[in-house]
C-alpha positions in Angstrom: -23.0 -25.3 10.8 -19.7 -27.2 10.2 -16.8 -26.4 11.7 -13.0 -27.7 10.6 -10.6 -26.8 13.5 -7.1 -27.1 13.4 -5.0 -28.6 16.0 -2.7 -25.5 17.5 1.1 -27.1 17.4 2.4 -27.6 20.9 5.4 -25.5 20.2 2.9 -22.5 19.2 1.4 -22.7 22.9 4.8 -22.7 24.5 6.0 -20.0 22.7 2.7 -17.8 23.5 3.1 -18.5 27.2 6.5 -17.3 27.4 5.6 -14.0 25.3 2.7 -12.8 27.6 2.0 -12.4 31.1 0.1 -16.0 32.5 -3.3 -13.5 33.6 -3.1 -12.7 29.7 -3.6 -16.5 28.2 -7.2 -18.2 29.4 -7.7 -21.9 28.0 -10.6 -23.0 30.6 -13.4 -24.3 29.2 -15.7 -22.1 31.0 -13.6 -18.9 29.8 -13.5 -20.5 26.0 -17.1 -20.6 25.5 -17.7 -17.6 27.4 -15.7 -15.9 24.4 -17.2 -18.5 22.0 -20.7 -16.7 21.1 -22.3 -13.4 20.9 -26.0 -12.0 20.7 -26.7 -14.0 17.0 -29.0 -16.3 17.4 -27.9 -19.3 19.4 -24.4 -19.8 18.0 -21.6 -21.1 19.7 -17.8 -21.1 18.5 -15.4 -21.4 21.1 -11.8 -20.4 20.6 -9.1 -22.8 21.2 -7.1 -20.0 23.5 -8.5 -16.6 24.6 -5.7 -14.0 24.4 -6.2 -10.8 26.7 -3.9 -8.3 25.6 -3.2 -4.9 27.7 -0.4 -3.4 25.0 -0.3 -2.8 21.3 2.7 -4.1 21.3 1.2 -7.6 23.6 -1.1 -7.6 20.3 1.6 -6.9 17.8 3.8 -10.0 19.7 0.7 -12.4 19.4 0.2 -11.9 15.7 3.6 -12.2 15.0 3.4 -15.7 16.6 0.0 -17.0 14.9 1.4 -15.5 11.8 4.6 -17.7 12.1 2.2 -21.0 12.8 -0.8 -20.0 10.3 -3.1 -20.0 13.5 -6.6 -18.5 13.1 -7.4 -15.2 15.1 -10.7 -14.2 15.5 -10.8 -10.2 17.1 -13.6 -10.0 19.9 -14.7 -7.3 21.5 -18.0 -6.9 24.1 -19.7 -10.2 22.1 -23.0 -8.2 21.6 -22.6 -8.5 17.6 -25.5 -9.8 15.7 -24.1 -11.7 12.3 -21.2 -14.1 14.1 -18.6 -11.6 13.2 -16.6 -12.1 16.6 -17.1 -16.0 16.5 -14.1 -18.1 16.4 -15.4 -20.5 13.7 -11.8 -22.0 13.0 -11.0 -22.1 16.3 -7.5 -21.1 17.0 -6.9 -17.6 19.2 -9.8 -15.2 20.4 -8.0 -11.9 20.5 -10.1 -10.2 23.4 -10.0 -6.4 23.4 -11.8 -6.0 26.4 -8.4 -5.0 28.6 -7.7 -2.5 26.1 -10.6 0.1 27.5 -8.4 3.6 27.8 -9.4 6.8 26.5 -6.0 8.4 26.4 -6.5 11.7 25.2 -9.5 14.3 24.6 -8.4 17.4 22.6 -10.9 19.9 23.4 -8.8 22.7 21.1 -9.1 20.1 17.8 -12.5 18.2 18.8 -10.9 14.7 18.6 -10.8 12.2 21.4 -7.9 8.7 21.3 -9.3 6.0 22.4 -8.5 1.9 23.1 -10.9 -0.6 21.1 -12.0 -2.0 24.5 -13.8 1.3 25.6 -17.7 1.3 25.8 -19.2 3.5 23.5 -21.7 4.8 26.4 -18.2 5.9 29.0 -17.0 7.5 26.2 -19.9 9.7 25.1 -20.5 10.3 28.7 -16.7 11.4 29.2 -16.8 13.9 26.0 -20.1 15.6 27.2 -18.5 16.4 30.6 -16.4 18.5 28.3 -19.4 19.7 26.4 -18.6 17.4 23.5 -20.5 14.8 21.8 -19.6 11.5 20.0 -22.9 11.0 17.7 -22.7 7.0 16.7 -25.3 5.7 18.7 -25.8 1.6 18.7 -28.7 0.3 20.4 -26.2 -1.8 22.8 -24.3 1.7 23.7 -24.0 0.4 27.2 -21.8 -2.5 26.3 -20.6 -2.5 22.9 -17.2 -1.4 22.8 -15.6 0.9 20.0 -13.5 -1.6 18.4 -16.5 -3.8 17.6 -18.1 -0.4 16.0 -15.6 0.4 13.7 -15.3 -3.6 12.8 -18.9 -2.9 12.0 -19.5 0.6 10.8 -21.8 0.8 13.5 -24.9 3.5 12.9 -27.8 3.6 15.7 -30.5 5.9 15.6 -28.4 9.4 15.2 -27.1 8.5 12.3 -29.6 9.9 10.4 -28.3 13.4 11.4 -24.5 13.1 12.1 -23.5 9.7 10.3 -21.9 6.4 11.2 -19.0 5.4 13.0 -17.1 6.1 9.7 -17.9 9.5 9.6 -16.5 10.2 12.9 -12.8 8.1 12.1 -9.7 10.2 11.8 -7.0 7.8 12.1 -6.8 4.6 13.5 -3.7 2.6 14.8 -3.7 -1.4 13.1 -1.6 -4.4 13.9 -1.8 -6.3 10.7 -1.5 -9.9 10.8 2.3 -10.4 10.3 2.5 -8.2 13.4 3.6 -5.0 11.9 2.1 -1.6 13.4 0.8 0.9 10.5 -1.1 4.4 11.1 -4.0 4.3 8.5 -4.6 8.3 8.0 -3.5 11.4 10.0 -5.4 13.5 12.8 -6.5 16.2 10.7 -10.4 16.4 9.1 -9.3 16.2 5.1 -6.7 13.9 4.1 -6.0 13.4 0.5 -2.5 11.9 0.9 -2.8 8.0 -0.9 -5.6 5.7 -0.9 -7.7 5.8 2.4 -7.1 2.8 4.2 -8.7 4.1 7.3 -12.1 3.9 5.5 -11.2 0.2 4.0 -10.7 -0.7 7.7 -13.6 0.7 9.2 -16.5 -2.2 8.4 -13.8 -4.8 7.5 -14.9 -6.9 10.3 -11.8 -7.9 11.5 -10.5 -9.4 8.4 -7.4 -7.4 7.6 -6.1 -6.5 11.0 -6.5 -5.6 14.3 -7.4 -1.8 15.5 -5.5 -1.1 18.9 -6.3 2.6 18.6 -8.8 5.3 16.7 -8.5 8.5 16.6 -12.2 10.1 16.6 -14.0 13.2 15.6 -16.1 15.2 18.0 -19.0 18.0 17.7 -19.9 20.4 20.2 -22.9 18.9 22.2 -26.5 19.8 21.3 -28.1 22.1 24.3 -31.7 20.8 23.7 -33.8 18.0 22.3 -37.4 17.3 21.9 -38.8 14.1 21.6 -42.3 12.5 20.5 -43.9 9.5 19.9 -46.3 9.0 16.8 -48.5 6.3 16.7 -50.5 5.1 13.6 -53.4 3.1 12.6 -51.8 1.9 9.4 -47.7 0.5 9.4 -47.6 1.5 6.2 -48.4 4.8 6.8 -46.1 5.3 9.5 -43.3 4.3 7.0 -44.8 6.8 3.9 -44.3 9.5 6.5 -40.7 9.1 7.2 -39.7 10.4 3.8 -42.2 13.1 3.9 -41.0 14.7 6.9 -37.3 15.1 4.6 -39.3 16.2 1.6 -40.6 19.2 4.1 -36.9 20.3 4.7 -36.3 18.7 8.1 -33.5 16.7 9.5 -34.6 15.0 12.5 -31.7 13.6 14.6 -33.3 10.5 15.3 -36.1 9.2 13.3 -37.2 5.1 14.4 -39.6 3.0 13.8 -41.5 -0.1 15.7 -44.2 -1.7 14.7 -47.3 -2.8 17.3 -45.2 -6.6 18.3 -41.9 -4.7 18.6 -43.5 -1.8 21.5 -45.7 -4.5 23.6 -42.7 -7.0 23.7 -40.8 -4.1 24.7 -42.9 -3.2 27.7 -43.0 -6.2 29.1 -39.4 -7.0 29.2 -38.6 -3.2 30.1 -39.8 -2.5 34.1 -40.8 0.9 34.8 -42.3 2.8 31.4 -45.8 3.5 31.8 -47.1 4.1 28.1 -50.7 3.3 27.0 -51.2 2.0 23.4 -54.2 2.1 21.9 -56.1 -1.0 20.6 -56.2 -0.2 17.1 -52.0 1.5 16.8 -50.2 -0.6 14.6 -47.0 1.1 14.4 -45.4 4.1 15.9 -42.4 6.5 14.7 -40.1 8.0 17.3 -38.7 11.0 16.5 -36.3 13.6 17.8 -34.8 16.9 16.7 -31.3 18.4 18.5 -30.0 21.8 18.8 -29.0 24.4 20.5 -32.4 27.0 20.3 -35.6 25.9 21.6 -37.5 28.4 19.9 -36.5 26.5 16.9 -36.5 23.2 17.9 -40.2 23.5 18.7 -40.9 24.7 14.7 -39.3 21.7 13.3 -41.5 19.8 16.0 -44.8 21.4 14.6 -44.0 21.4 10.8 -43.1 17.7 11.8 -46.4 17.3 13.4 -48.3 19.0 10.2 -46.8 15.9 8.3 -47.7 13.3 10.4 -51.3 14.4 10.5 -51.4 14.0 6.4 -50.7 10.3 7.2 -53.7 9.5 9.7 -51.1 9.7 12.8 -53.2 9.3 16.0 -52.4 11.5 19.2 -49.0 12.4 19.3 -46.9 11.9 22.7 -44.5 14.5 23.5 -41.9 13.5 25.7 -42.0 16.8 28.7 -39.4 15.4 30.9 -36.1 13.9 30.9 -37.0 10.9 32.4 -40.1 10.6 30.2 -37.4 10.9 27.3 -34.8 8.3 28.8 -37.9 5.8 29.2 -38.7 6.0 25.6 -35.4 5.7 24.7 -34.6 2.8 27.2 -38.0 1.2 25.7 -37.1 1.0 21.7 -33.1 0.4 22.9 -34.3 -3.0 24.6 -36.3 -4.3 22.0 -33.8 -6.5 20.5 -33.5 -8.1 24.0 -37.2 -8.2 24.1 -37.3 -10.0 21.0 -34.5 -12.7 21.9 -36.4 -13.2 25.3 -39.4 -14.8 23.4 -37.7 -16.9 21.2 -34.8 -17.6 19.0 -34.5 -15.3 16.1 -32.5 -14.3 13.3 -32.3 -10.6 12.7 -32.0 -9.3 9.2 -30.1 -6.1 8.9 -32.1 -4.7 5.8 -31.5 -1.5 4.3 -33.1 0.6 1.1 -33.1 4.4 0.0 -36.2 5.7 2.7 -38.8 6.1 -0.1 -38.7 2.7 -0.6 -39.6 1.5 3.4 -43.4 0.9 3.1 -42.5 -1.7 -0.1 -39.7 -3.3 1.9 -42.1 -3.9 4.9 -44.9 -4.9 2.7 -42.5 -7.3 1.1 -41.2 -9.0 4.4 -44.7 -9.4 5.4 -46.5 -10.9 2.6 -42.7 -13.4 2.2 -44.0 -14.4 6.1 -47.1 -15.4 5.0 -46.0 -17.6 2.4 -43.2 -19.2 4.1 -45.1 -19.4 7.5 -42.9 -17.5 9.4 -43.4 -14.1 12.0 -41.2 -11.0 11.7 -41.3 -8.3 14.6 -39.9 -5.0 12.6 -38.3 -2.0 13.7 -35.4 0.5 12.7 -33.7 3.4 12.1 -36.4 4.6 10.1 -34.5 8.0 8.9 -31.9 5.5 7.0 -34.0 3.1 5.7 -32.7 0.6 8.2 -35.1 -1.9 9.1 -34.3 -4.8 11.5 -36.2 -7.9 10.6 -36.6 -9.8 13.4 -37.9 -13.4 12.0 -38.9 -15.8 14.8 -38.4 -19.1 15.2 -41.3 -19.9 18.0 -42.7 -23.3 16.8 -41.2 -23.8 13.6 -40.1 -27.3 12.5 -36.4 -27.1 12.8 -36.2 -28.7 9.0 -38.7 -25.3 8.3 -35.9 -23.2 10.0 -32.9 -24.6 8.4 -34.0 -25.4 5.1 -36.7 -23.2 4.1 -36.5 -19.7 5.8 -32.7 -19.3 3.9 -34.8 -19.4 0.7 -37.6 -16.5 2.5 -34.6 -14.2 3.6 -32.9 -14.9 0.1 -35.8 -13.1 -1.5 -35.9 -10.4 1.1 -32.3 -9.6 -0.1 -33.5 -9.7 -3.7 -36.2 -7.1 -3.6 -33.9 -5.1 -1.1 -31.0 -4.7 -4.0 -33.7 -4.6 -6.9 -35.0 -1.0 -5.4 -31.2 0.1 -4.6 -30.2 -1.1 -0.9 -28.4 -3.9 0.1 -27.6 -6.6 3.2 -26.5 -5.1 6.1 -26.4 -1.3 6.8 -24.4 -1.5 10.7 -24.7 -5.5 11.7 -22.1 -6.3 9.0 -21.9 -9.4 7.3 -19.9 -11.6 9.5 -21.1 -15.5 9.6 -24.9 -15.6 9.3 -25.1 -13.6 5.7 -22.3 -14.8 3.9 -24.2 -17.1 1.8 -26.4 -13.7 0.7 -23.2 -11.9 -0.7 -23.4 -12.6 -3.8 -27.0 -10.7 -4.2 -24.7 -7.7 -3.6 -22.0 -8.0 -5.8 -21.3 -9.9 -8.8 -18.1 -12.1 -9.4 -15.5 -9.2 -10.2 -16.9 -6.8 -7.3 -15.9 -10.3 -5.0 -12.7 -11.1 -6.7 -11.3 -7.6 -5.9 -12.3 -7.8 -2.2 -10.4 -11.2 -1.9 -7.7 -9.5 -3.6 -7.8 -6.9 -0.9 -7.7 -9.5 1.9 -4.9 -11.4 0.3 -2.7 -8.1 0.1 -3.3 -7.5 4.5 -3.5 -11.3 4.9 -1.7 -13.6 2.7 -2.0 -16.8 5.0 -5.8 -15.9 5.5 -5.7 -16.3 9.4 -7.5 -13.0 10.5 -10.9 -13.6 11.1 -11.1 -16.6 8.6 -14.8 -17.4 7.5 -16.0 -14.4 7.5 -17.7 -11.8 4.7 -16.5 -13.3 2.0 -18.2 -16.3 0.7 
C-alpha cells in the first residue's frame, strides 16, 4: 500500500522531549517497527516516534503538541487487531497505551469497574471474578488484547450472543480530544437520557475521534455453573441451519461457535495437549455453552439443545465433563486464528448477517472461492451470525492476491449487505476494509460520518487513513 509520511519538524521533537520523561519516547528503529504492525496480514507501518504515556495528562500534553504542529497520531493498544486500525499509515506519533494499565476501582456496591485502556481483558475478568463478578465481553485474544482496543473496535467474542458486546457494558469514558481537551462522555449510571450519547459514539470509533484514557464498565454477577458441548455434523450447512433453530426453541446459549473441519484440524495441529478424535466424515462443529446458577436448569437446556441438534443430522455429541476438558475445547477455539496464520498469509473478513442467513453466507463464500480459485477457512460466533472468513494466500500468485481477490471480497460483502448484514461484527473497518464502505453506506451516510469526524478532529490528525474512504 502506498504511504505518505510528513517530515517531523525539529521543533516538534524538541518540545516533545521537553514535555515527557525520556523513557516515554521511543525513536529506535526496532521499537518503531515493533509498534508498526499488528495481526493484520503481513502489513507494517511504523510510526516516526512512539510515545508511551503513563497518565491522562501525558496524553493531553502530547495531543496538544501534535495539534499545534498538525502531526498525525495513531493510538496503539496490544496490536492484536485484524483490520489494521493501529497501524501508523501516515507516520507521525504512535501513542502506545500499554503503560496505562491500572484497574483503579472495583465498585462492588454498584457492580462497576474503572480501568485504564492498557488493562488486558483477561486480567480484568480474573480480577472481578475474585469478587464474584463478571465482565462478559470475551474476544478470542482476551489473554493479550486490552480494554482500550476492545473499546475502539467495539469487540464482542463468544459470549456476546447472550450478554452483548463491549458497548453494552460501557457507562462512561474519559477521552482526550485531538486538541488536548479532556471530557467525560456520560455518567456512572445504568440509565442516561441526558443529551446526545457521546459514549456510544466513541465506542467503536477506532481511535478516529479521540484517545480513551479511562473507562467505567458495568459488571454482572458471575454465573456459578457452565455446561459445554461439542456437536459434530456431516454437513457444514446443516450445522449453520441448527443455529437459528436453537433460538427458535426458546434457548439462549452463553456461547455458540461454528468451526468448519479445516479450522479444527489446523487448531489441533497448532495447539498441544488437546486430545480430540474427529470422525472422517465430520464437516463442521458447533461449540455450545450454557451458563447460570442452577445445574438442573442447565441440564434441561442441554437436553433441549441436543433435541434440536438431532433434527439436523448431528453426530455423537461430546459433553465436557471436567474443567480441563472445557478449557481444552475453548483453547482450541480461541487459537484457530493463530493456527490459520501459522499456515499462510491470509485475509480475514469479519462478516455478520442475521443468524438465519448464516447457511447462505457460508455457501456464498465457498462458491466465490471456487470461482476465484482461493481456499477459505471459516469459523466464528454463529449465535450472532458473525462468520470469520479466512482467505488463504497459499500459492496464489501475487497478482491474483492483489488484483482479483478484492473483487471476490466485494462480491461477498455485497451479498452480506443484501441479506441485512454488514461488513464487520467486531474487528472494525480500520485500514483494510475502507475500500468497501460504499457497500454498507450511501453518500449521505458517509457525509454525516465525515462531518462528525470533522467536529471532533478539525485538523484530521486522529488516526488518519482509517474507517472513512
